[in-house]
N, C-alpha and C positions, 0 to 999 in steps of 0.2 A: 149387435147394437153397441155403440161406443159408450163406455162408462165415463161420464163427466164427473170425476171426483173433484174435491176442492183444489188439489194441486194442479190438475189439468185446467181448471177454470182460471187459476192464478196465472198460469203460463200463457193462456190465450189473452187475458187482460194485459199482461206485460208486453206481449208481442204487438197487440193493438196500439198500446201507448207508444212503443218505440217507433212503429210505422207512422203514427200520427205526428210524432215529434219530427221525424224525418221529412214529412210533408211540409210542415211549417218552416223548417230549416231551408228546404229547397226553394220554397216560394220567396222567403226573405232574401236568400242569397242571389237568386236570379233577378229579382226586381231592382235591387240596388237603390231603393228609395223608401220613404215612409209609406206604410200601408195602413188603411183604417180597417175596422172590424168587418165592414161590409165586403171589402176586397178579399180579406183573409177567408171569410166564409165561402165566397164565390170560388176561390182558387183551390181550397182544401176540402170543401164539402163537409166541414166539421161545424159543430154548433158553437155559438159565441161563448157559452159557458165553458165548454171543453177547451176552446182556443185560449181563453184567459188562464185557465188552470195550467195548460201546457206551456204557455208563454212564460209564466212565472218560473217553471222548471228550467226552461231554456235560458232565461236571464241568469238564474243561479248557476247553471252548468257552465256558461261562458265566463262568469265572474270567477268561478273556482278553478277552471282549467287554465293551463299555461298556453293560452291561445292568442293569436294576433287579432282575432275577431271579437266583437261584442254585440249585444242586442241593445239598441237604444230605444227608450220609451219616451214619447212626448204626448201628453194628454192621452188620447185613445188611439195613438199611432205607434207603429213599431217599425224598426229598420235594423238590418244587419250591416255593420260597418267595421272598418279597420280601427283598431284602438289608436288613440292620438299619438302614441310614441312611435307608431309605424307609418303615419301619414306621409312622412317625407319619402318613403319608398314608393308609395303610390304616385306621388308627384314626379318622382324621378323616372318612373316607368312611363308615365303619361306625357313626358316632355316630347314635344314635336307631334303629339297625337292627341291634343287636348281640345276641348270644346271652345276654348278661348285662344285668340291669337296673343302673341307676346305684347302687342300694343294694348289690347283689351285688358290683359292682366295688369299692366302698368297703371292704366287708368283706374282699375278696381283697387289696386294697392294704395293709391293716393286717397281715394274715397275712404277706404278702410282705416287709414291712418288719421285722416283729418276730420271725419264726419262729426257733426253735420257740416257739410261744405256747400258753398254756393256753386251752382252750375257755372256761373260766369267766371268764378275763380278757377274752376277745373278746366274750362275752355281756354282761359288765359295761359294755363300751364301746358295743356296737351294739344291745343289747336282745335280747329273745327272738326277733326276726326272724332273728337270726344263725344259729339252729338250722337253719332251712330253707336258708339260704345254704350252710352247711357241708355239709348233706346232699347238695345238688346238686353241690357241688364234689368231694365224695367219689365220687359216682356217675360223674362225668366223669373220675375218675382224676387230678385236679389236686392232691389233698391226701392225706396219710396221717394217720391218727388212732391214737394209742396210749394205752391206758388208764393213768391215773396217779391213784391214790386215787379220788376221786369225780368226777373230770373226765377230760379227754383232752388229750394234747399234739398239736398240729397242726403239720405241716410240709408244705412244697411238694414235689411229686414232679418227676422229670425231665420228665414229660409237660407240666407247667406251663410249663417253659422252652421246650419244643418248640412248644407250642400258641401261645404269644404271641411266639415267636422272640426271646427275651430271653437275654442273656448272664448266666449265674449270677453271675459275678464283678462285673458292673456293678450288679446289683440290690442286692448286699451293701454297696455304697458309695454308694447313692443317697441324696441329701439329702431330708429330708421337712420339712414345716411344723413349726415349733417348738410350735405349739398342739397338734398331733397327738402329739408326743413327750410333752407334759405330760399329755394325756388318758390315754395308755397307761401312763405312770409312776404316775399316780394310781390307775388301775384295778388295776395290779399291787400297789400298796401296800395297797389295800382287800382284795384277795384274800389277801395275806399275813396281814393282821389276822384275817380269817375263819379261816384255817388255825390260827392260834394259839388261836382260840376253839373249834376243832373243828367248824366249820360250813363248811369249804371245799367246793368242788364246785358243780355246777349241776344242780339237780333236774330241770329240763325237758329234759335232753339224753339221755333214755333211748333215743331213736330213732337216735342216733349210735353206730356200732359201731367196735370196734377192728379196723382193717384193716391194721395195720402188718406183719403176717406175710404178708398176701395180696399187697400191692403191692411 
C-alpha cells in the first residue's frame, strides 16, 4: 500500500498545478485570440475558480520573465500575445502572407490616422475600391459605421486595437507623412464644397450599413 505522506501529497499537487498551467498556456498559444471563461473551461476541463487562480499565476509569470510573450486580460477575456516591443517582428514575418492586402492596409492606415472620418472622404482618397475594404473591415468588427446624411462616419473599434496589439494612445500621436496629410486635407475640402452644393455623400456605398448600435 502506498504511503501518502505530506511531502508526497505536496509533490502530487505541484505536478497537477504545473500540468494545469501548461494546459492553459497551450490553449492560449494555439487560439491566438481572446478567450472567455466558457471557452477555457471547455478546452481545459478545469473549473472556473481554478482557471482564475492559475491565470493570475500565468500573468505574473510572464510579467516577471524575460519573455517576448505576455498574457493580456480584457474584462473576463484572456489572450496570449507578443509584447508590443516585438510586434514589428510579427509584421515583418507576416509581410506577403497577411490577412489584408497592401491596398486594404493603406485604407485602414488612413482611417486609423484620421478617425472619425467620413466614408465619402475616404472614397475620395482611395477610390471606389475603398467600399470593399470598408465592408471587409466592418465584417471583421474592426470598424463602426454610423449614418450621417448621405455618407457614414467611420471609427475604429476596440477589436482593432486588440487585433493589432496597438496602444490606442500611441496611435493618436503617430506622425504620418506630410503628403498624406495634404491628400486628406484636400479630400476633406472637396467634400465640404460638395456639401455646400448639396451633393455630399457617396452614391456607391449602399452596401455599407450603419452598425453603430450593433457594435
